[in-house]
KEKE-3310 file (N, C-alpha, C; in steps of 0.2 Angstrom, whole numbers, plus 5000, padded with zeros to 4 digits):
npx = (4220:4216:4216:4205:4207:4221:4218:4212:4221:4231:4224:4221:4234:4236:4242:4245:4242:4243:4250:4261:4278:4288:4297:4292:4299:4300:4305:4315:4321:4323:4324:4336:4347:4363:4381:4395:4409:4426:4434:4449:4458:4472:4477:4470:4455:4445:4432:4417:4400:4383:4368:4354:4338:4321:4309:4297:4297:4308:4316:4330:4337:4348:4364:4377:4394:4407:4424:4440:4435:4437:4450:4463:4460:4459:4456:4451:4435:4428:4412:4400:4386:4376:4360:4351:4346:4332:4325:4331:4326:4316:4322:4326:4337:4351:4354:4367:4368:4376:4382:4391:4393:4398:4401:4390:4377:4377:4371:4374:4371:4374:4382:4375:4380:4384:4386:4378:4365:4359:4370:4377:4390:4402:4414:4421:4429:4435:4435:4444:4451:4467:4474:4460:4448:4434:4418:4409:4391:4386:4371:4362:4351:4339:4329:4311:4302:4287:4277:4281:4277:4262:4246:4242:4254:4266:4279:4287:4294)
npy = (4636:4651:4667:4680:4694:4693:4689:4698:4709:4702:4704:4716:4722:4716:4703:4687:4676:4661:4658:4648:4648:4641:4645:4646:4643:4649:4647:4661:4662:4657:4639:4633:4642:4641:4636:4628:4622:4617:4605:4601:4602:4608:4623:4639:4645:4658:4668:4661:4667:4668:4674:4677:4674:4678:4667:4666:4674:4679:4690:4697:4696:4696:4692:4677:4674:4664:4662:4655:4649:4638:4623:4615:4602:4604:4617:4635:4642:4656:4660:4673:4683:4693:4701:4712:4728:4731:4721:4716:4716:4707:4694:4683:4673:4664:4650:4636:4624:4610:4601:4584:4572:4557:4561:4564:4576:4592:4605:4622:4636:4654:4665:4682:4697:4710:4723:4724:4723:4716:4706:4691:4679:4664:4653:4639:4623:4614:4597:4580:4567:4565:4571:4568:4572:4582:4588:4599:4605:4620:4627:4640:4647:4656:4664:4666:4670:4663:4665:4677:4685:4694:4693:4699:4707:4710:4702:4705:4697)
npz = (5910:5904:5914:5913:5914:5907:5896:5890:5888:5880:5869:5867:5865:5853:5855:5850:5863:5861:5852:5842:5845:5835:5821:5806:5790:5775:5757:5750:5739:5721:5718:5713:5712:5710:5711:5703:5711:5710:5715:5721:5711:5703:5705:5713:5708:5699:5706:5710:5704:5707:5700:5714:5713:5711:5720:5714:5702:5688:5693:5700:5718:5725:5728:5727:5730:5728:5734:5733:5717:5715:5719:5726:5737:5751:5752:5758:5757:5754:5758:5750:5752:5746:5750:5740:5744:5744:5748:5759:5773:5772:5771:5784:5786:5778:5770:5763:5753:5751:5739:5737:5728:5729:5743:5749:5754:5763:5773:5777:5789:5784:5791:5798:5795:5804:5804:5792:5786:5775:5772:5771:5777:5774:5780:5773:5771:5759:5758:5757:5748:5747:5729:5724:5714:5712:5705:5716:5720:5725:5733:5737:5748:5753:5767:5773:5789:5788:5798:5802:5794:5791:5785:5768:5767:5755:5750:5737:5731)
capx = (4215:4220:4214:4202:4213:4226:4216:4209:4226:4232:4220:4221:4241:4236:4247:4242:4246:4244:4255:4268:4287:4293:4297:4290:4305:4299:4313:4312:4323:4322:4327:4342:4352:4368:4387:4399:4417:4430:4439:4456:4461:4479:4477:4465:4451:4443:4427:4411:4396:4377:4362:4349:4331:4313:4306:4291:4301:4314:4319:4336:4334:4353:4369:4381:4398:4411:4431:4441:4428:4439:4456:4466:4458:4460:4454:4445:4431:4423:4405:4398:4378:4372:4352:4348:4342:4326:4323:4335:4322:4312:4326:4329:4342:4352:4358:4370:4368:4382:4382:4398:4394:4398:4402:4385:4377:4375:4366:4376:4369:4378:4383:4371:4384:4381:4388:4376:4358:4359:4376:4378:4393:4404:4420:4419:4434:4435:4440:4444:4458:4475:4473:4454:4444:4427:4414:4403:4387:4383:4365:4361:4344:4337:4323:4308:4298:4279:4272:4280:4273:4255:4240:4242:4261:4268:4287:4288:4297)
capy = (4640:4659:4673:4684:4699:4691:4687:4706:4713:4700:4706:4723:4725:4713:4698:4680:4673:4653:4657:4643:4651:4639:4647:4641:4644:4647:4649:4667:4664:4651:4632:4631:4646:4636:4636:4622:4623:4613:4603:4596:4608:4611:4629:4643:4646:4663:4667:4660:4671:4668:4679:4676:4676:4677:4661:4666:4675:4679:4696:4696:4698:4697:4687:4675:4674:4660:4664:4653:4646:4629:4624:4610:4599:4607:4625:4639:4645:4662:4664:4679:4682:4700:4701:4718:4732:4731:4713:4715:4716:4701:4689:4685:4668:4662:4643:4634:4618:4605:4592:4584:4565:4550:4562:4566:4583:4595:4611:4627:4641:4657:4672:4689:4702:4715:4730:4728:4717:4712:4704:4685:4675:4659:4650:4632:4620:4608:4591:4575:4563:4567:4568:4567:4579:4581:4595:4600:4610:4624:4630:4646:4647:4662:4660:4670:4666:4665:4668:4683:4691:4696:4694:4707:4708:4709:4702:4706:4690)
capz = (5907:5906:5915:5909:5912:5902:5887:5886:5887:5873:5862:5868:5864:5847:5853:5850:5867:5863:5846:5843:5842:5830:5814:5799:5787:5767:5754:5747:5732:5716:5721:5707:5713:5711:5708:5705:5713:5708:5723:5718:5707:5705:5707:5716:5702:5699:5711:5704:5706:5704:5704:5718:5711:5716:5720:5707:5693:5686:5696:5705:5724:5727:5724:5730:5726:5731:5733:5725:5715:5716:5721:5731:5744:5760:5752:5763:5752:5756:5753:5754:5750:5747:5749:5737:5748:5744:5751:5766:5779:5770:5772:5789:5787:5772:5769:5757:5753:5747:5737:5735:5725:5734:5748:5751:5755:5770:5773:5784:5790:5784:5798:5794:5796:5811:5800:5786:5787:5769:5770:5776:5774:5779:5778:5772:5768:5753:5758:5750:5749:5741:5721:5722:5710:5709:5705:5721:5719:5731:5731:5742:5750:5757:5771:5778:5792:5785:5804:5803:5788:5792:5779:5763:5764:5748:5749:5732:5727)
cpx = (4218:4214:4210:4203:4217:4224:4213:4217:4230:4229:4219:4228:4241:4242:4242:4244:4246:4248:4260:4273:4290:4293:4294:4294:4302:4305:4310:4315:4321:4326:4334:4346:4360:4376:4390:4407:4421:4435:4444:4460:4469:4480:4471:4463:4448:4436:4423:4404:4388:4373:4357:4342:4326:4311:4299:4293:4306:4321:4324:4335:4341:4359:4374:4387:4403:4419:4435:4436:4433:4447:4460:4462:4460:4459:4451:4443:4429:4417:4402:4391:4376:4365:4354:4345:4335:4323:4327:4331:4317:4316:4328:4335:4342:4356:4362:4370:4371:4381:4387:4398:4395:4398:4397:4383:4375:4373:4371:4373:4376:4377:4380:4380:4382:4380:4383:4370:4358:4366:4377:4386:4398:4410:4420:4426:4433:4439:4440:4451:4462:4473:4468:4453:4438:4424:4408:4399:4385:4377:4364:4354:4341:4329:4319:4304:4291:4275:4274:4278:4266:4252:4241:4250:4265:4276:4289:4293:4294)
cpy = (4649:4664:4676:4691:4699:4690:4694:4707:4709:4703:4713:4724:4720:4707:4692:4676:4666:4652:4653:4649:4649:4644:4643:4647:4645:4652:4657:4668:4657:4645:4632:4635:4644:4637:4629:4625:4617:4610:4599:4599:4611:4619:4632:4645:4652:4662:4664:4664:4669:4672:4675:4679:4674:4669:4660:4667:4676:4685:4694:4700:4699:4692:4684:4672:4668:4659:4660:4650:4637:4629:4616:4608:4603:4615:4627:4642:4650:4662:4668:4680:4688:4699:4712:4723:4732:4725:4713:4713:4712:4695:4687:4677:4666:4655:4642:4627:4615:4599:4589:4574:4563:4554:4563:4575:4585:4602:4615:4632:4648:4662:4678:4693:4709:4723:4731:4721:4712:4706:4698:4682:4669:4657:4644:4630:4615:4601:4585:4570:4564:4565:4568:4574:4575:4588:4596:4607:4613:4628:4635:4646:4653:4660:4668:4667:4670:4667:4673:4689:4690:4697:4700:4709:4706:4708:4704:4700:4686)
cpz = (5908:5908:5912:5908:5908:5894:5886:5885:5881:5867:5861:5863:5857:5848:5854:5857:5867:5856:5847:5841:5838:5824:5809:5793:5779:5763:5750:5739:5727:5720:5717:5707:5715:5708:5709:5705:5711:5714:5720:5713:5707:5707:5711:5708:5704:5704:5705:5708:5702:5706:5710:5715:5713:5714:5716:5701:5695:5691:5701:5711:5728:5723:5729:5725:5732:5729:5736:5723:5713:5718:5723:5734:5749:5758:5754:5757:5756:5754:5755:5749:5751:5745:5747:5744:5750:5747:5757:5771:5778:5774:5779:5790:5779:5775:5765:5758:5749:5745:5733:5733:5730:5742:5752:5751:5761:5768:5780:5783:5789:5791:5794:5797:5801:5808:5794:5785:5781:5767:5775:5773:5779:5775:5777:5770:5764:5757:5756:5752:5745:5734:5721:5720:5709:5707:5712:5720:5726:5730:5738:5742:5754:5760:5773:5782:5792:5791:5804:5799:5788:5784:5776:5763:5758:5749:5742:5728:5725)
residu = (UNK:UNK:UNK:UNK:UNK:UNK:UNK:UNK:UNK:UNK:UNK:UNK:UNK:UNK:UNK:UNK:UNK:UNK:UNK:UNK:UNK:UNK:UNK:UNK:UNK:UNK:UNK:UNK:UNK:UNK:UNK:UNK:UNK:UNK:UNK:UNK:UNK:UNK:UNK:UNK:UNK:UNK:UNK:UNK:UNK:UNK:UNK:UNK:UNK:UNK:UNK:UNK:UNK:UNK:UNK:UNK:UNK:UNK:UNK:UNK:UNK:UNK:UNK:UNK:UNK:UNK:UNK:UNK:UNK:UNK:UNK:UNK:UNK:UNK:UNK:UNK:UNK:UNK:UNK:UNK:UNK:UNK:UNK:UNK:UNK:UNK:UNK:UNK:UNK:UNK:UNK:UNK:UNK:UNK:UNK:UNK:UNK:UNK:UNK:UNK:UNK:UNK:UNK:UNK:UNK:UNK:UNK:UNK:UNK:UNK:UNK:UNK:UNK:UNK:UNK:UNK:UNK:UNK:UNK:UNK:UNK:UNK:UNK:UNK:UNK:UNK:UNK:UNK:UNK:UNK:UNK:UNK:UNK:UNK:UNK:UNK:UNK:UNK:UNK:UNK:UNK:UNK:UNK:UNK:UNK:UNK:UNK:UNK:UNK:UNK:UNK:UNK:UNK:UNK:UNK:UNK:UNK)
# end
């Protein structure tokens, strides 16, 4: 039971004293914002880029780039997500889901850039057997915490 004084402080300050602190992550962008990279290519390939769109419309809210867009097994790929200035305060988290055929799927969290809140990055390494060739799909997902959004807030996405 909460002491009456504590309940009064919570209600005056606008805090929900019994609020669950676990975030409720909701995807901000479209579910098909993906690129394909070639694993096992003989040479390093040009970067691949995808526009990240709103989860409701085709409005572009950012972009994702993978450099290089393919290469031999063991290649380091730099992932860069840039959230447009207008939406960077809404996006709180960025992940990439990798689909590698028989090798399965995994999801990784990109690191926010401390110098610009709209930039997120990660370096991943393509793995495989010598001589293996495949196409991996990388799906980029922008997230916001719906618990942080009060009713009436417009994410614009």
